[in-house]
A tleap script that builds the chain and sets N, CA, C and O, in Angstrom:
source leaprc.protein.ff14SB
mol = sequence {
  NMET LYS THR THR LEU ALA ILE THR LEU MET
  LEU LEU LEU PHE ASN ASN THR LYS SER GLN
  THR VAL ASN HIE PRO GLY ASP SER ALA LYS
  SER PHE GLU LYS LYS GLY LEU TRP ARG GLU
  ALA GLY PHE PRO GLY GLY SER GLU LYS PHE
  GLN GLU TYR ILE LYS GLU ASN LEU HIE ARG
  PRO ALA ASN SER PRO ALA PHE GLN GLY ARG
  VAL ILE THR TRP PHE VAL VAL GLU LYS ASP
  GLY SER LEU THR ASN ILE ARG VAL VAL ARG
  GLY LEU SER PRO ASP ILE ASP LYS GLU ALA
  VAL ARG LEU ILE ARG GLU SER PRO LYS TRP
  ILE PRO GLU ILE GLN ASN GLY ILE LEU VAL
  ARG VAL ALA TYR THR VAL PRO VAL SER PHE
  THR LEU ASN CASN
}
set mol.1.N position { -9.358 2.059 37.863 }
set mol.1.CA position { -9.159 1.229 36.922 }
set mol.1.C position { -8.774 2.113 35.604 }
set mol.1.O position { -9.506 3.006 35.178 }
set mol.2.N position { -7.625 1.774 35.063 }
set mol.2.CA position { -7.169 2.575 34.095 }
set mol.2.C position { -7.810 2.326 32.527 }
set mol.2.O position { -7.839 1.199 32.031 }
set mol.3.N position { -8.189 3.228 32.001 }
set mol.3.CA position { -8.943 2.960 30.664 }
set mol.3.C position { -7.758 3.217 29.665 }
set mol.3.O position { -7.042 4.213 29.771 }
set mol.4.N position { -7.589 2.263 28.684 }
set mol.4.CA position { -6.632 2.446 27.562 }
set mol.4.C position { -7.386 2.522 26.251 }
set mol.4.O position { -8.494 2.016 26.071 }
set mol.5.N position { -6.694 3.193 25.357 }
set mol.5.CA position { -7.219 3.204 24.113 }
set mol.5.C position { -6.574 2.440 23.090 }
set mol.5.O position { -5.361 2.506 22.891 }
set mol.6.N position { -7.459 1.622 22.350 }
set mol.6.CA position { -6.819 0.629 21.371 }
set mol.6.C position { -7.461 0.990 19.967 }
set mol.6.O position { -8.665 0.985 19.708 }
set mol.7.N position { -6.472 1.287 19.157 }
set mol.7.CA position { -6.829 1.741 17.884 }
set mol.7.C position { -6.534 0.752 16.876 }
set mol.7.O position { -5.442 0.184 16.841 }
set mol.8.N position { -7.519 0.510 16.004 }
set mol.8.CA position { -7.399 -0.395 14.920 }
set mol.8.C position { -7.968 0.218 13.666 }
set mol.8.O position { -8.892 1.030 13.717 }
set mol.9.N position { -7.390 -0.192 12.497 }
set mol.9.CA position { -7.937 0.062 11.263 }
set mol.9.C position { -8.403 -1.077 10.499 }
set mol.9.O position { -7.737 -2.071 10.210 }
set mol.10.N position { -9.816 -0.799 10.151 }
set mol.10.CA position { -10.563 -1.964 9.515 }
set mol.10.C position { -10.138 -2.063 7.959 }
set mol.10.O position { -10.971 -1.775 7.099 }
set mol.11.N position { -8.948 -2.436 7.637 }
set mol.11.CA position { -8.590 -2.751 6.340 }
set mol.11.C position { -9.409 -3.752 5.576 }
set mol.11.O position { -9.467 -3.670 4.349 }
set mol.12.N position { -10.072 -4.734 6.263 }
set mol.12.CA position { -10.839 -5.579 5.509 }
set mol.12.C position { -12.110 -4.756 4.897 }
set mol.12.O position { -12.758 -5.190 3.944 }
set mol.13.N position { -12.355 -3.689 5.461 }
set mol.13.CA position { -13.376 -2.796 5.004 }
set mol.13.C position { -12.860 -1.695 4.027 }
set mol.13.O position { -13.587 -0.810 3.575 }
set mol.14.N position { -11.607 -1.828 3.760 }
set mol.14.CA position { -10.894 -0.826 2.976 }
set mol.14.C position { -11.392 -0.787 1.591 }
set mol.14.O position { -11.066 -1.618 0.744 }
set mol.15.N position { -12.215 0.230 1.379 }
set mol.15.CA position { -12.892 0.214 0.067 }
set mol.15.C position { -12.394 1.282 -0.870 }
set mol.15.O position { -12.389 2.463 -0.522 }
set mol.16.N position { -11.987 0.898 -2.019 }
set mol.16.CA position { -11.351 1.850 -2.955 }
set mol.16.C position { -12.297 1.985 -4.224 }
set mol.16.O position { -12.777 1.039 -4.850 }
set mol.17.N position { -12.459 3.214 -4.464 }
set mol.17.CA position { -13.398 3.543 -5.704 }
set mol.17.C position { -12.572 4.324 -6.649 }
set mol.17.O position { -12.100 5.431 -6.388 }
set mol.18.N position { -12.426 3.687 -7.754 }
set mol.18.CA position { -11.592 4.544 -8.744 }
set mol.18.C position { -12.440 5.540 -9.447 }
set mol.18.O position { -13.650 5.473 -9.665 }
set mol.19.N position { -11.467 6.619 -9.814 }
set mol.19.CA position { -12.182 7.677 -10.548 }
set mol.19.C position { -12.140 7.511 -12.033 }
set mol.19.O position { -12.885 8.149 -12.777 }
set mol.20.N position { -11.306 6.692 -12.431 }
set mol.20.CA position { -11.305 6.207 -13.820 }
set mol.20.C position { -11.259 4.692 -13.897 }
set mol.20.O position { -10.796 4.031 -12.968 }
set mol.21.N position { -11.723 4.161 -14.968 }
set mol.21.CA position { -11.673 2.705 -15.202 }
set mol.21.C position { -11.120 2.318 -16.532 }
set mol.21.O position { -11.134 3.138 -17.450 }
set mol.22.N position { -10.633 1.117 -16.693 }
set mol.22.CA position { -9.974 0.757 -17.825 }
set mol.22.C position { -10.875 -0.419 -18.433 }
set mol.22.O position { -11.072 -1.427 -17.754 }
set mol.23.N position { -11.316 -0.312 -19.465 }
set mol.23.CA position { -12.194 -1.347 -20.166 }
set mol.23.C position { -11.654 -1.815 -21.467 }
set mol.23.O position { -11.983 -1.209 -22.487 }
set mol.24.N position { -10.885 -2.798 -21.527 }
set mol.24.CA position { -10.345 -3.345 -22.766 }
set mol.24.C position { -10.648 -4.837 -22.856 }
set mol.24.O position { -10.222 -5.721 -22.113 }
set mol.25.N position { -11.468 -4.954 -23.912 }
set mol.25.CA position { -11.914 -6.415 -24.135 }
set mol.25.C position { -10.814 -7.450 -24.281 }
set mol.25.O position { -9.940 -7.245 -25.124 }
set mol.26.N position { -10.781 -8.556 -23.526 }
set mol.26.CA position { -9.832 -9.605 -23.637 }
set mol.26.C position { -8.529 -9.278 -22.797 }
set mol.26.O position { -7.625 -10.109 -22.716 }
set mol.27.N position { -8.462 -8.106 -22.206 }
set mol.27.CA position { -7.360 -7.769 -21.319 }
set mol.27.C position { -7.792 -7.928 -19.784 }
set mol.27.O position { -8.869 -7.451 -19.429 }
set mol.28.N position { -7.011 -8.555 -18.922 }
set mol.28.CA position { -7.297 -8.523 -17.491 }
set mol.28.C position { -6.422 -7.758 -16.832 }
set mol.28.O position { -5.378 -7.356 -17.346 }
set mol.29.N position { -6.828 -7.473 -15.512 }
set mol.29.CA position { -5.924 -6.562 -14.619 }
set mol.29.C position { -4.630 -7.280 -14.574 }
set mol.29.O position { -3.618 -6.586 -14.676 }
set mol.30.N position { -4.510 -8.488 -14.446 }
set mol.30.CA position { -3.344 -9.218 -14.211 }
set mol.30.C position { -2.454 -9.136 -15.364 }
set mol.30.O position { -1.242 -9.129 -15.150 }
set mol.31.N position { -2.933 -9.066 -16.661 }
set mol.31.CA position { -2.049 -8.846 -17.856 }
set mol.31.C position { -1.307 -7.434 -17.786 }
set mol.31.O position { -0.138 -7.219 -18.108 }
set mol.32.N position { -2.260 -6.497 -17.285 }
set mol.32.CA position { -1.853 -5.074 -17.296 }
set mol.32.C position { -0.737 -5.003 -16.196 }
set mol.32.O position { 0.282 -4.337 -16.379 }
set mol.33.N position { -0.954 -5.675 -15.113 }
set mol.33.CA position { 0.046 -5.565 -13.918 }
set mol.33.C position { 1.460 -6.268 -14.454 }
set mol.33.O position { 2.526 -5.745 -14.128 }
set mol.34.N position { 1.448 -7.279 -15.154 }
set mol.34.CA position { 2.646 -7.899 -15.468 }
set mol.34.C position { 3.397 -6.995 -16.493 }
set mol.34.O position { 4.617 -6.839 -16.442 }
set mol.35.N position { 2.585 -6.401 -17.440 }
set mol.35.CA position { 3.335 -5.415 -18.394 }
set mol.35.C position { 3.737 -4.001 -17.663 }
set mol.35.O position { 4.290 -3.127 -18.330 }
set mol.36.N position { 3.463 -3.814 -16.360 }
set mol.36.CA position { 3.579 -2.627 -15.772 }
set mol.36.C position { 2.645 -1.516 -16.172 }
set mol.36.O position { 2.938 -0.343 -15.940 }
set mol.37.N position { 1.516 -1.867 -16.775 }
set mol.37.CA position { 0.496 -0.878 -17.049 }
set mol.37.C position { -0.550 -0.578 -16.140 }
set mol.37.O position { -1.332 0.348 -16.350 }
set mol.38.N position { -0.617 -1.435 -14.970 }
set mol.38.CA position { -1.601 -1.275 -14.058 }
set mol.38.C position { -0.986 -1.409 -12.634 }
set mol.38.O position { -0.243 -2.362 -12.400 }
set mol.39.N position { -1.255 -0.535 -11.725 }
set mol.39.CA position { -0.858 -0.549 -10.387 }
set mol.39.C position { -1.781 0.152 -9.525 }
set mol.39.O position { -2.117 1.313 -9.761 }
set mol.40.N position { -2.262 -0.597 -8.400 }
set mol.40.CA position { -3.198 0.083 -7.595 }
set mol.40.C position { -2.585 1.104 -6.684 }
set mol.40.O position { -1.446 0.932 -6.251 }
set mol.41.N position { -3.301 2.165 -6.376 }
set mol.41.CA position { -2.630 3.024 -5.378 }
set mol.41.C position { -2.586 2.534 -4.091 }
set mol.41.O position { -3.447 1.699 -3.812 }
set mol.42.N position { -1.746 2.865 -3.187 }
set mol.42.CA position { -1.661 2.402 -1.818 }
set mol.42.C position { -0.653 3.136 -1.038 }
set mol.42.O position { 0.132 3.915 -1.578 }
set mol.43.N position { -0.664 2.904 0.195 }
set mol.43.CA position { 0.320 3.457 1.223 }
set mol.43.C position { 1.611 2.871 1.011 }
set mol.43.O position { 1.599 1.653 0.839 }
set mol.44.N position { 2.805 3.494 0.980 }
set mol.44.CA position { 4.150 2.953 0.803 }
set mol.44.C position { 4.377 1.796 1.818 }
set mol.44.O position { 4.335 2.036 3.025 }
set mol.45.N position { 4.591 0.674 1.394 }
set mol.45.CA position { 5.006 -0.506 2.258 }
set mol.45.C position { 3.659 -1.289 2.464 }
set mol.45.O position { 3.660 -2.283 3.189 }
set mol.46.N position { 2.598 -0.896 1.891 }
set mol.46.CA position { 1.407 -1.803 1.996 }
set mol.46.C position { 0.427 -1.475 3.113 }
set mol.46.O position { 0.520 -0.422 3.743 }
set mol.47.N position { -0.572 -2.441 3.367 }
set mol.47.CA position { -1.565 -2.103 4.366 }
set mol.47.C position { -0.918 -2.392 5.779 }
set mol.47.O position { -1.315 -1.675 6.698 }
set mol.48.N position { -0.077 -3.247 6.033 }
set mol.48.CA position { 0.724 -3.393 7.338 }
set mol.48.C position { 1.348 -1.970 7.804 }
set mol.48.O position { 1.108 -1.394 8.866 }
set mol.49.N position { 2.159 -1.563 6.816 }
set mol.49.CA position { 2.688 -0.180 7.209 }
set mol.49.C position { 1.675 0.935 7.578 }
set mol.49.O position { 1.851 1.726 8.505 }
set mol.50.N position { 0.595 0.918 6.754 }
set mol.50.CA position { -0.412 1.956 7.063 }
set mol.50.C position { -1.091 1.720 8.492 }
set mol.50.O position { -1.416 2.629 9.255 }
set mol.51.N position { -1.237 0.489 8.705 }
set mol.51.CA position { -1.650 0.118 10.192 }
set mol.51.C position { -0.629 0.519 11.212 }
set mol.51.O position { -1.035 1.025 12.258 }
set mol.52.N position { 0.571 0.358 11.031 }
set mol.52.CA position { 1.615 1.001 11.812 }
set mol.52.C position { 1.499 2.528 11.885 }
set mol.52.O position { 1.553 3.151 12.945 }
set mol.53.N position { 1.349 3.035 10.779 }
set mol.53.CA position { 1.330 4.686 10.805 }
set mol.53.C position { 0.095 5.058 11.641 }
set mol.53.O position { 0.189 6.005 12.423 }
set mol.54.N position { -1.106 4.347 11.523 }
set mol.54.CA position { -2.272 4.654 12.338 }
set mol.54.C position { -1.891 4.496 13.760 }
set mol.54.O position { -2.033 5.441 14.536 }
set mol.55.N position { -1.470 3.488 14.102 }
set mol.55.CA position { -1.301 3.084 15.490 }
set mol.55.C position { -0.278 3.954 16.083 }
set mol.55.O position { -0.402 4.192 17.284 }
set mol.56.N position { 0.718 4.475 15.446 }
set mol.56.CA position { 1.793 5.422 15.956 }
set mol.56.C position { 1.326 6.792 15.916 }
set mol.56.O position { 1.848 7.577 16.708 }
set mol.57.N position { 0.382 7.233 15.085 }
set mol.57.CA position { 0.104 8.607 15.049 }
set mol.57.C position { -1.262 9.077 15.345 }
set mol.57.O position { -1.539 10.275 15.297 }
set mol.58.N position { -2.192 8.093 15.674 }
set mol.58.CA position { -3.591 8.397 16.029 }
set mol.58.C position { -3.631 8.730 17.499 }
set mol.58.O position { -3.116 7.945 18.295 }
set mol.59.N position { -4.189 9.803 17.898 }
set mol.59.CA position { -4.438 10.118 19.474 }
set mol.59.C position { -5.859 10.556 19.571 }
set mol.59.O position { -6.327 11.424 18.835 }
set mol.60.N position { -6.530 9.941 20.488 }
set mol.60.CA position { -7.900 10.467 20.946 }
set mol.60.C position { -7.666 11.826 21.592 }
set mol.60.O position { -6.844 11.984 22.495 }
set mol.61.N position { -8.426 12.805 21.093 }
set mol.61.CA position { -8.364 14.124 21.785 }
set mol.61.C position { -8.692 14.123 23.210 }
set mol.61.O position { -9.549 13.322 23.586 }
set mol.62.N position { -8.177 14.845 23.998 }
set mol.62.CA position { -8.262 14.764 25.509 }
set mol.62.C position { -9.743 15.015 25.969 }
set mol.62.O position { -10.210 14.386 26.919 }
set mol.63.N position { -10.416 15.879 25.325 }
set mol.63.CA position { -11.844 16.205 25.822 }
set mol.63.C position { -12.950 15.591 25.053 }
set mol.63.O position { -14.121 15.940 25.209 }
set mol.64.N position { -12.538 14.598 24.153 }
set mol.64.CA position { -13.490 13.925 23.428 }
set mol.64.C position { -14.446 13.042 24.220 }
set mol.64.O position { -14.007 12.488 25.227 }
set mol.65.N position { -15.607 12.877 23.886 }
set mol.65.CA position { -16.492 11.803 24.474 }
set mol.65.C position { -15.957 10.344 24.291 }
set mol.65.O position { -15.250 10.038 23.331 }
set mol.66.N position { -16.314 9.505 25.219 }
set mol.66.CA position { -15.874 8.222 25.342 }
set mol.66.C position { -16.720 7.410 24.215 }
set mol.66.O position { -17.361 6.417 24.561 }
set mol.67.N position { -16.715 7.797 23.011 }
set mol.67.CA position { -17.377 7.052 21.986 }
set mol.67.C position { -16.418 5.919 21.465 }
set mol.67.O position { -15.187 5.956 21.486 }
set mol.68.N position { -17.154 4.982 21.029 }
set mol.68.CA position { -16.455 3.870 20.263 }
set mol.68.C position { -16.996 3.700 18.894 }
set mol.68.O position { -18.207 3.887 18.769 }
set mol.69.N position { -16.343 3.393 17.898 }
set mol.69.CA position { -16.816 3.245 16.591 }
set mol.69.C position { -15.870 3.639 15.506 }
set mol.69.O position { -14.673 3.779 15.756 }
set mol.70.N position { -16.324 3.811 14.396 }
set mol.70.CA position { -15.426 4.106 13.182 }
set mol.70.C position { -15.883 5.535 12.571 }
set mol.70.O position { -17.046 5.918 12.445 }
set mol.71.N position { -14.745 6.213 12.232 }
set mol.71.CA position { -14.856 7.363 11.524 }
set mol.71.C position { -14.564 6.985 10.066 }
set mol.71.O position { -13.441 6.561 9.793 }
set mol.72.N position { -15.490 7.107 9.116 }
set mol.72.CA position { -15.400 6.831 7.765 }
set mol.72.C position { -14.714 8.084 7.151 }
set mol.72.O position { -15.273 9.172 7.284 }
set mol.73.N position { -13.627 7.997 6.537 }
set mol.73.CA position { -13.026 9.019 5.880 }
set mol.73.C position { -13.073 8.799 4.260 }
set mol.73.O position { -13.211 7.674 3.780 }
set mol.74.N position { -12.962 9.823 3.568 }
set mol.74.CA position { -12.919 9.900 2.030 }
set mol.74.C position { -11.930 10.677 1.521 }
set mol.74.O position { -11.880 11.806 2.010 }
set mol.75.N position { -11.048 10.389 0.603 }
set mol.75.CA position { -10.110 11.155 -0.078 }
set mol.75.C position { -9.824 10.822 -1.339 }
set mol.75.O position { -10.265 9.797 -1.858 }
set mol.76.N position { -9.012 11.717 -1.975 }
set mol.76.CA position { -8.500 11.347 -3.307 }
set mol.76.C position { -6.986 11.233 -3.228 }
set mol.76.O position { -6.325 12.031 -2.564 }
set mol.77.N position { -6.407 10.163 -3.959 }
set mol.77.CA position { -5.072 10.013 -4.174 }
set mol.77.C position { -4.597 10.548 -5.469 }
set mol.77.O position { -4.830 9.958 -6.523 }
set mol.78.N position { -3.943 11.641 -5.407 }
set mol.78.CA position { -3.718 12.377 -6.664 }
set mol.78.C position { -2.582 11.623 -7.492 }
set mol.78.O position { -2.010 10.643 -7.015 }
set mol.79.N position { -2.288 12.120 -8.740 }
set mol.79.CA position { -1.378 11.514 -9.627 }
set mol.79.C position { 0.038 11.562 -9.071 }
set mol.79.O position { 0.883 10.741 -9.427 }
set mol.80.N position { 0.305 12.595 -8.137 }
set mol.80.CA position { 1.710 12.548 -7.548 }
set mol.80.C position { 1.631 11.884 -6.276 }
set mol.80.O position { 2.654 12.043 -5.610 }
set mol.81.N position { 0.707 11.167 -5.711 }
set mol.81.CA position { 0.616 10.494 -4.491 }
set mol.81.C position { 0.054 11.332 -3.372 }
set mol.81.O position { -0.227 10.758 -2.321 }
set mol.82.N position { -0.128 12.551 -3.479 }
set mol.82.CA position { -0.584 13.471 -2.330 }
set mol.82.C position { -2.051 13.080 -2.180 }
set mol.82.O position { -2.688 12.590 -3.113 }
set mol.83.N position { -2.568 13.317 -0.963 }
set mol.83.CA position { -3.865 13.079 -0.546 }
set mol.83.C position { -4.788 14.408 -0.488 }
set mol.83.O position { -4.384 15.334 0.215 }
set mol.84.N position { -5.850 14.530 -1.099 }
set mol.84.CA position { -6.530 15.823 -1.216 }
set mol.84.C position { -7.950 15.435 -1.003 }
set mol.84.O position { -8.303 14.256 -0.993 }
set mol.85.N position { -8.812 16.496 -0.824 }
set mol.85.CA position { -10.258 16.476 -0.590 }
set mol.85.C position { -10.755 15.403 0.506 }
set mol.85.O position { -11.662 14.580 0.376 }
set mol.86.N position { -9.961 15.617 1.569 }
set mol.86.CA position { -10.157 14.759 2.692 }
set mol.86.C position { -11.380 15.086 3.473 }
set mol.86.O position { -11.516 16.227 3.914 }
set mol.87.N position { -12.328 14.121 3.689 }
set mol.87.CA position { -13.656 14.387 4.285 }
set mol.87.C position { -13.977 13.234 5.303 }
set mol.87.O position { -13.413 12.141 5.322 }
set mol.88.N position { -14.902 13.625 6.086 }
set mol.88.CA position { -15.394 12.545 6.998 }
set mol.88.C position { -16.903 12.188 6.245 }
set mol.88.O position { -17.705 13.073 5.948 }
set mol.89.N position { -17.104 10.920 6.027 }
set mol.89.CA position { -18.333 10.531 5.317 }
set mol.89.C position { -19.412 10.229 6.520 }
set mol.89.O position { -20.608 10.487 6.391 }
set mol.90.N position { -18.877 9.689 7.629 }
set mol.90.CA position { -19.730 9.293 8.816 }
set mol.90.C position { -18.710 9.497 9.964 }
set mol.90.O position { -17.581 9.008 9.924 }
set mol.91.N position { -19.158 10.225 10.959 }
set mol.91.CA position { -18.305 10.568 12.057 }
set mol.91.C position { -18.789 10.099 13.416 }
set mol.91.O position { -19.862 9.503 13.515 }
set mol.92.N position { -18.072 10.338 14.393 }
set mol.92.CA position { -18.515 10.049 15.749 }
set mol.92.C position { -18.873 11.296 16.613 }
set mol.92.O position { -19.891 11.376 17.302 }
set mol.93.N position { -17.873 12.302 16.491 }
set mol.93.CA position { -17.953 13.478 17.231 }
set mol.93.C position { -17.017 14.451 16.510 }
set mol.93.O position { -16.041 14.044 15.880 }
set mol.94.N position { -17.348 15.793 16.621 }
set mol.94.CA position { -16.397 16.660 16.004 }
set mol.94.C position { -14.832 16.611 16.249 }
set mol.94.O position { -13.996 16.776 15.361 }
set mol.95.N position { -14.581 16.381 17.470 }
set mol.95.CA position { -13.046 16.348 17.971 }
set mol.95.C position { -12.560 14.909 17.502 }
set mol.95.O position { -11.393 14.870 17.110 }
set mol.96.N position { -13.176 13.889 17.486 }
set mol.96.CA position { -12.701 12.591 17.060 }
set mol.96.C position { -12.676 12.630 15.357 }
set mol.96.O position { -11.772 12.089 14.720 }
set mol.97.N position { -13.592 13.215 14.843 }
set mol.97.CA position { -13.629 13.315 13.287 }
set mol.97.C position { -12.408 14.004 12.768 }
set mol.97.O position { -11.737 13.609 11.813 }
set mol.98.N position { -12.152 15.222 13.588 }
set mol.98.CA position { -11.023 16.093 13.275 }
set mol.98.C position { -9.821 15.278 13.343 }
set mol.98.O position { -9.010 15.309 12.418 }
set mol.99.N position { -9.662 14.618 14.276 }
set mol.99.CA position { -8.307 13.719 14.387 }
set mol.99.C position { -8.291 12.713 13.390 }
set mol.99.O position { -7.168 12.414 12.983 }
set mol.100.N position { -9.248 12.122 12.900 }
set mol.100.CA position { -9.225 11.184 11.815 }
set mol.100.C position { -8.712 11.894 10.438 }
set mol.100.O position { -7.902 11.383 9.664 }
set mol.101.N position { -9.327 13.156 10.279 }
set mol.101.CA position { -8.842 13.889 9.156 }
set mol.101.C position { -7.391 14.332 9.223 }
set mol.101.O position { -6.646 14.221 8.249 }
set mol.102.N position { -7.023 14.809 10.324 }
set mol.102.CA position { -5.591 15.142 10.645 }
set mol.102.C position { -4.715 13.846 10.283 }
set mol.102.O position { -3.693 13.969 9.607 }
set mol.103.N position { -5.093 12.768 10.693 }
set mol.103.CA position { -4.212 11.633 10.430 }
set mol.103.C position { -4.012 11.344 9.034 }
set mol.103.O position { -2.921 10.988 8.590 }
set mol.104.N position { -5.135 11.501 8.278 }
set mol.104.CA position { -4.991 11.137 6.757 }
set mol.104.C position { -4.308 12.385 6.056 }
set mol.104.O position { -3.598 12.213 5.066 }
set mol.105.N position { -4.527 13.586 6.563 }
set mol.105.CA position { -3.918 14.668 5.899 }
set mol.105.C position { -2.399 14.683 6.068 }
set mol.105.O position { -1.649 15.103 5.187 }
set mol.106.N position { -1.960 14.183 7.300 }
set mol.106.CA position { -0.427 14.129 7.608 }
set mol.106.C position { 0.185 12.799 7.050 }
set mol.106.O position { 1.397 12.617 7.158 }
set mol.107.N position { -0.560 11.937 6.503 }
set mol.107.CA position { 0.056 10.738 5.949 }
set mol.107.C position { 1.129 11.057 4.873 }
set mol.107.O position { 1.048 12.009 4.097 }
set mol.108.N position { 2.115 10.181 4.912 }
set mol.108.CA position { 3.084 10.320 3.720 }
set mol.108.C position { 2.425 10.118 2.460 }
set mol.108.O position { 1.358 9.507 2.381 }
set mol.109.N position { 3.059 10.639 1.413 }
set mol.109.CA position { 2.503 10.626 -0.043 }
set mol.109.C position { 2.262 8.961 -0.318 }
set mol.109.O position { 3.062 8.127 0.105 }
set mol.110.N position { 1.144 8.632 -1.024 }
set mol.110.CA position { 0.914 7.323 -1.198 }
set mol.110.C position { 1.552 7.036 -2.658 }
set mol.110.O position { 1.899 7.951 -3.406 }
set mol.111.N position { 1.666 5.705 -2.968 }
set mol.111.CA position { 1.984 5.413 -4.354 }
set mol.111.C position { 0.828 5.568 -5.309 }
set mol.111.O position { -0.225 4.972 -5.082 }
set mol.112.N position { 0.967 6.308 -6.320 }
set mol.112.CA position { -0.178 6.781 -7.095 }
set mol.112.C position { -0.606 5.535 -7.965 }
set mol.112.O position { 0.204 4.631 -8.173 }
set mol.113.N position { -1.850 5.500 -8.456 }
set mol.113.CA position { -2.492 4.465 -9.209 }
set mol.113.C position { -1.935 4.619 -10.838 }
set mol.113.O position { -1.721 5.697 -11.392 }
set mol.114.N position { -1.786 3.474 -11.354 }
set mol.114.CA position { -1.550 3.507 -12.915 }
set mol.114.C position { -2.442 2.609 -13.633 }
set mol.114.O position { -2.439 1.414 -13.338 }
set mol.115.N position { -3.274 3.101 -14.625 }
set mol.115.CA position { -4.220 2.351 -15.287 }
set mol.115.C position { -3.823 2.524 -16.801 }
set mol.115.O position { -3.709 3.647 -17.291 }
set mol.116.N position { -3.636 1.480 -17.457 }
set mol.116.CA position { -3.236 1.473 -18.907 }
set mol.116.C position { -1.986 2.318 -19.047 }
set mol.116.O position { -1.892 3.096 -19.996 }
set mol.117.N position { -1.054 2.206 -18.174 }
set mol.117.CA position { 0.096 2.955 -18.192 }
set mol.117.C position { 0.067 4.437 -18.016 }
set mol.117.O position { 1.031 5.119 -18.361 }
set mol.118.N position { -1.058 4.980 -17.467 }
set mol.118.CA position { -1.257 6.354 -17.136 }
set mol.118.C position { -1.619 6.547 -15.700 }
set mol.118.O position { -2.496 5.878 -15.155 }
set mol.119.N position { -0.828 7.607 -15.012 }
set mol.119.CA position { -1.207 7.832 -13.745 }
set mol.119.C position { -2.547 8.570 -13.597 }
set mol.119.O position { -2.785 9.584 -14.253 }
set mol.120.N position { -3.468 8.011 -12.672 }
set mol.120.CA position { -4.762 8.492 -12.564 }
set mol.120.C position { -5.029 8.938 -10.972 }
set mol.120.O position { -4.391 8.550 -9.993 }
set mol.121.N position { -5.955 9.700 -10.996 }
set mol.121.CA position { -6.519 10.061 -9.471 }
set mol.121.C position { -7.380 8.974 -9.185 }
set mol.121.O position { -7.947 8.388 -10.107 }
set mol.122.N position { -7.561 8.593 -7.817 }
set mol.122.CA position { -8.313 7.586 -7.361 }
set mol.122.C position { -8.888 7.973 -6.109 }
set mol.122.O position { -8.173 8.541 -5.284 }
set mol.123.N position { -10.191 7.714 -5.846 }
set mol.123.CA position { -10.844 8.076 -4.521 }
set mol.123.C position { -10.817 6.817 -3.716 }
set mol.123.O position { -11.060 5.720 -4.219 }
set mol.124.N position { -10.476 7.020 -2.277 }
set mol.124.CA position { -10.475 5.931 -1.351 }
set mol.124.C position { -11.445 6.326 -0.249 }
set mol.124.O position { -11.641 7.499 0.070 }
set mol.125.N position { -12.061 5.243 0.334 }
set mol.125.CA position { -12.797 5.370 1.602 }
set mol.125.C position { -12.178 4.507 2.696 }
set mol.125.O position { -12.112 3.283 2.583 }
set mol.126.N position { -11.742 5.155 3.722 }
set mol.126.CA position { -10.985 4.485 4.668 }
set mol.126.C position { -11.606 4.638 5.986 }
set mol.126.O position { -11.757 5.771 6.442 }
set mol.127.N position { -12.011 3.516 6.693 }
set mol.127.CA position { -12.626 3.554 8.043 }
set mol.127.C position { -11.470 3.580 9.100 }
set mol.127.O position { -10.505 2.820 9.034 }
set mol.128.N position { -11.639 4.466 10.024 }
set mol.128.CA position { -10.561 4.442 11.216 }
set mol.128.C position { -11.377 4.212 12.417 }
set mol.128.O position { -12.303 4.980 12.676 }
set mol.129.N position { -11.085 3.162 13.202 }
set mol.129.CA position { -11.725 2.685 14.363 }
set mol.129.C position { -11.193 3.229 15.607 }
set mol.129.O position { -9.972 3.212 15.762 }
set mol.130.N position { -11.986 3.734 16.557 }
set mol.130.CA position { -11.608 4.178 17.889 }
set mol.130.C position { -12.323 3.229 18.817 }
set mol.130.O position { -13.543 3.073 18.783 }
set mol.131.N position { -11.450 2.550 19.713 }
set mol.131.CA position { -12.025 1.621 20.665 }
set mol.131.C position { -11.407 1.885 22.088 }
set mol.131.O position { -10.206 2.103 22.248 }
set mol.132.N position { -12.214 1.850 22.979 }
set mol.132.CA position { -11.877 2.085 24.342 }
set mol.132.C position { -11.874 0.581 25.021 }
set mol.132.O position { -12.892 -0.110 24.990 }
set mol.133.N position { -10.699 0.145 25.613 }
set mol.133.CA position { -10.653 -1.233 26.319 }
set mol.133.C position { -10.530 -0.928 27.859 }
set mol.133.O position { -9.714 -0.101 28.266 }
set mol.134.N position { -11.335 -1.597 28.671 }
set mol.134.CA position { -11.119 -1.393 29.978 }
set mol.134.C position { -9.912 -2.292 30.580 }
set mol.134.O position { -9.609 -2.202 31.769 }
savepdb mol mol.pdb
quit
């Protein structure tokens, strides 16, 4: 019986923690967005393109244990869209954790965040799921 690897990204759990916040009484995020003063950081092409990137580029290491679960990664989207300070917050095994970090590290530059018309650094937490299907 052949075991295959199914890889999914849990974007519903995609948690974004901003390193800076904008607090302007009477102004909503929508009004900033309409004026071009606010834009959330993200993968070029959106979450669907990020899922495609994950599926095409994530590989389970050959000697890794047959664990299933999520590796929770944390990183900073810099003002130029590069990803830095990539870490594993919760892992499965050293080999699998290393693969999740490699995947994030080799990601194309993201679209940087704009708050109140200013480029800002933003921290993201992204779970990467590893699932074995029989």
